[in-house]
C-alpha positions as CSV (number, residue, x, y, z in Angstrom):
1,M,1.1,-11.7,-8.2
2,P,-2.1,-13.2,-6.4
3,V,-5.0,-13.7,-8.9
4,L,-7.5,-11.6,-6.9
5,Y,-4.9,-8.8,-6.5
6,T,-4.2,-8.8,-10.2
7,I,-8.0,-8.5,-10.8
8,G,-8.3,-5.7,-8.3
9,M,-5.5,-3.7,-9.9
10,W,-7.5,-3.7,-13.2
11,T,-11.0,-3.2,-11.7
12,A,-11.2,-1.9,-8.0
13,A,-8.1,0.3,-8.2
14,P,-9.3,2.3,-11.3
15,A,-12.8,2.6,-9.7
16,I,-11.4,4.0,-6.5
17,R,-9.3,6.5,-8.3
18,Q,-12.3,7.6,-10.4
19,L,-14.9,7.7,-7.6
20,W,-12.8,9.5,-4.9
21,R,-9.9,10.9,-6.8
22,P,-7.5,10.5,-3.9
23,K,-4.8,13.2,-3.7
24,V,-1.3,11.7,-3.5
25,E,1.8,13.5,-2.1
26,G,5.4,12.2,-2.0
27,L,5.0,9.4,-4.5
28,E,8.6,10.0,-5.4
29,H,9.5,8.4,-2.0
30,V,8.0,5.1,-3.0
31,P,10.7,2.6,-4.2
32,A,10.4,1.6,-7.8
33,T,12.2,-1.7,-7.2
34,G,13.3,-3.7,-4.2
35,G,11.7,-4.7,-0.9
36,A,10.2,-2.2,1.4
37,I,7.6,-2.0,4.2
38,F,4.7,0.6,4.1
39,C,3.7,1.7,7.6
40,G,0.8,4.1,8.2
41,N,-1.9,5.4,10.5
42,H,-5.0,3.1,10.4
43,I,-8.3,4.9,10.6
44,S,-10.5,2.8,8.3
45,V,-10.7,-0.7,6.6
46,A,-10.6,1.3,3.4
47,D,-7.0,2.3,4.1
48,E,-5.6,-0.9,2.4
49,F,-7.7,-0.4,-0.7
50,F,-6.7,3.2,-1.2
51,L,-3.0,2.5,-0.7
52,G,-3.2,-0.4,-3.1
53,A,-5.0,1.8,-5.6
54,V,-2.3,4.5,-5.8
55,I,0.7,2.1,-5.8
56,E,1.4,0.3,-9.1
57,R,3.4,-2.5,-7.4
58,P,1.5,-5.4,-5.6
59,I,1.5,-5.1,-1.7
60,A,1.2,-7.9,0.7
61,F,-0.9,-6.7,3.7
62,W,-0.7,-8.1,7.2
63,A,-4.1,-9.1,8.3
64,K,-5.4,-10.3,11.7
65,E,-5.7,-14.0,12.0
66,E,-9.4,-13.8,12.7
67,Y,-10.0,-13.3,9.0
68,F,-8.5,-16.6,8.3
69,E,-10.3,-18.5,11.0
70,K,-14.0,-17.6,10.5
71,T,-16.3,-20.6,9.9
72,G,-19.1,-21.4,7.7
73,I,-19.8,-19.8,4.3
74,T,-18.7,-16.4,5.5
75,G,-15.5,-17.9,6.8
76,L,-14.8,-19.6,3.4
77,L,-15.4,-16.3,1.6
78,Y,-13.0,-14.4,4.0
79,K,-10.3,-17.0,3.7
80,G,-10.7,-17.1,0.0
81,L,-10.5,-13.3,-0.2
82,M,-7.5,-13.1,2.1
83,N,-5.6,-15.8,0.3
84,G,-6.6,-14.5,-3.1
85,L,-5.1,-11.0,-2.2
86,G,-1.9,-12.6,-0.8
87,A,-2.5,-11.3,2.7
88,I,-0.3,-12.5,5.6
89,P,-2.1,-13.7,8.7
90,V,-0.8,-12.1,11.9
91,H,-1.4,-13.6,15.4
92,R,-1.9,-10.4,17.4
93,A,-1.6,-12.2,20.8
94,G,2.1,-12.3,20.2
95,G,4.5,-15.1,21.2
96,R,5.8,-17.9,18.9
97,A,2.5,-18.0,16.9
98,A,3.1,-14.5,15.8
99,L,6.4,-15.4,14.2
100,S,4.6,-17.1,11.3
101,A,4.0,-13.6,9.9
102,F,7.7,-13.0,9.9
103,D,8.4,-16.3,8.3
104,A,6.2,-15.4,5.3
105,A,7.1,-11.7,5.1
106,I,11.0,-11.9,5.3
107,P,11.5,-14.0,2.1
108,H,9.0,-11.9,0.3
109,L,10.8,-8.6,1.3
110,K,14.3,-10.1,0.5
111,N,13.0,-11.1,-2.9
112,G,12.0,-7.5,-3.6
113,G,8.4,-7.6,-2.6
114,L,6.4,-4.9,-0.7
115,V,4.6,-5.5,2.6
116,C,2.2,-3.1,4.5
117,V,2.0,-3.2,8.3
118,Y,-0.1,-0.9,10.5
119,P,2.0,-0.3,13.6
120,E,-0.9,0.7,15.8
121,G,-2.0,-2.9,15.5
122,T,-5.7,-2.0,15.0
123,R,-7.9,0.8,13.7
124,S,-7.9,4.0,15.7
125,P,-11.1,4.1,17.8
126,D,-11.2,7.9,17.8
127,G,-9.1,9.3,15.0
128,R,-6.1,9.9,17.1
129,L,-2.6,8.3,16.5
130,Y,-1.6,5.7,19.0
131,R,1.7,4.4,20.1
132,G,3.3,2.0,17.5
133,R,4.1,-1.6,18.1
134,T,7.6,-2.7,17.2
135,G,6.7,-5.6,14.7
136,A,7.3,-3.5,11.6
137,A,10.6,-2.3,12.8
138,R,11.8,-5.7,13.8
139,L,10.7,-7.0,10.4
140,A,12.6,-4.2,8.6
141,L,15.7,-5.0,10.7
142,A,15.5,-8.7,10.0
143,A,14.9,-8.3,6.3
144,G,17.2,-5.3,5.8
145,V,14.6,-3.2,4.0
146,P,13.5,0.4,4.4
147,I,10.2,1.6,5.9
148,V,8.1,4.0,4.0
149,P,6.0,6.1,6.3
150,V,2.4,6.7,5.0
151,G,-0.2,9.3,6.2
152,T,-3.8,8.6,5.3
153,I,-6.4,11.3,5.7
154,G,-10.2,11.0,5.0
155,T,-10.7,7.3,4.6
156,D,-12.6,7.3,7.9
157,K,-15.3,9.3,6.2
158,V,-15.4,6.9,3.2
159,Q,-15.9,3.9,5.5
160,P,-16.3,4.7,9.3
161,I,-15.8,1.9,11.8
162,G,-18.9,-0.3,11.8
163,Q,-20.0,0.6,8.3
164,V,-20.1,-2.4,6.1
165,L,-19.9,-0.7,2.7
166,P,-18.1,2.5,1.7
167,T,-19.9,5.7,1.1
168,V,-20.2,6.2,-2.6
169,R,-19.8,10.0,-2.8
170,R,-17.0,12.3,-3.2
171,V,-14.9,12.5,-0.1
172,E,-11.6,14.2,0.1
173,V,-8.9,11.6,0.7
174,T,-5.2,12.3,0.8
175,I,-2.4,9.7,1.0
176,K,1.1,11.1,1.8
177,F,4.4,9.3,1.6
178,A,7.5,10.4,3.5
179,K,11.2,9.7,2.8
180,P,11.9,6.1,3.6
181,I,13.6,5.3,7.0
182,D,16.8,3.4,6.4
183,V,17.2,1.0,9.3
184,G,20.8,0.3,8.4
185,E,22.2,2.5,11.1
186,W,20.4,0.3,13.8
187,Q,21.4,-3.1,12.4
188,E,24.5,-3.4,14.7
189,A,22.8,-2.1,17.8
190,D,23.6,-3.9,21.0
191,S,19.9,-4.4,21.7
192,Q,17.6,-5.2,18.8
193,S,14.6,-4.6,21.0
194,S,15.7,-1.1,21.9
195,A,16.6,-0.4,18.3
196,A,13.2,-1.6,17.2
197,R,11.5,0.8,19.7
198,E,13.7,3.7,18.6
199,V,12.9,3.0,14.9
200,T,9.1,2.7,15.8
201,D,9.1,6.0,17.7
202,K,10.7,7.8,14.8
203,L,8.2,6.2,12.4
204,M,5.2,7.3,14.5
205,S,6.6,10.8,14.8
206,T,7.0,11.0,11.0
207,I,3.4,9.6,10.5
208,Q,2.1,12.3,12.8
209,S,3.9,15.0,10.8
210,L,2.1,13.7,7.7
211,T,-1.4,13.5,9.2
212,G,-1.5,16.1,11.9
213,Q,-3.3,13.7,14.2
214,Q,-3.1,14.0,18.1
215,Y,-0.6,11.5,19.4
216,V,-1.5,9.2,22.3
217,A,1.4,7.7,24.1
218,R,-0.3,4.3,24.8
219,Y,-1.3,1.4,22.6
220,A,-4.8,1.6,21.0
221,P,-7.4,-0.6,22.7
222,K,-8.3,-3.7,20.7
223,R,-11.9,-3.7,19.4
224,E,-14.1,-6.4,20.9
225,S,-16.4,-8.4,18.7
226,P,-20.1,-7.5,19.4
227,K,-21.9,-9.9,21.7
228,R,-24.8,-11.8,20.4
229,E,-28.0,-11.5,22.4
230,S,-29.5,-14.7,23.6
């Protein structure tokens, strides 16, 4: 287990549970052993911390490559944090570079580890649930592991988009887990790309049933970095 993750499980996780007392539903659907992929809606940077706080097993999160490429002192801190937590960099532009995330995640999953992927690809800009990208489904098919749908409610009030630090006051947060999706029935599909889309659509429908969010049948727009004034 990564050093910082271990420290966080003994410090940050108990603090999160004590401060916000997140309500957890469907914990019986979380595998006690073996590899699995958590996939949920993404409404706040706090989503990862709350998920890690309610799951006793360590989770490797996919993180956008920008966190690993920042420069200067801030860049060193970000890279140290991401590496210390065992995060897996994802090249969101796609193509061959994006396969590096699969190269890191597949052995981890086959060895019984847990990975978290947010299929929307970015945080929801308006609280709605956007069309899922197929990366998580393709990863599950390649590694032969189930997908555990996750529905997170309330973290956008703990730390809204653009807010650097979380709100230290009691906010009602609920994390729901649904029955794992067994991708075995899609393993022998004639088209793996079609199978991945079918699995993803089922996943997003399950997530929506957990959160009650309005569904948007298009990909979420990527957030642009704020421009510096000259």
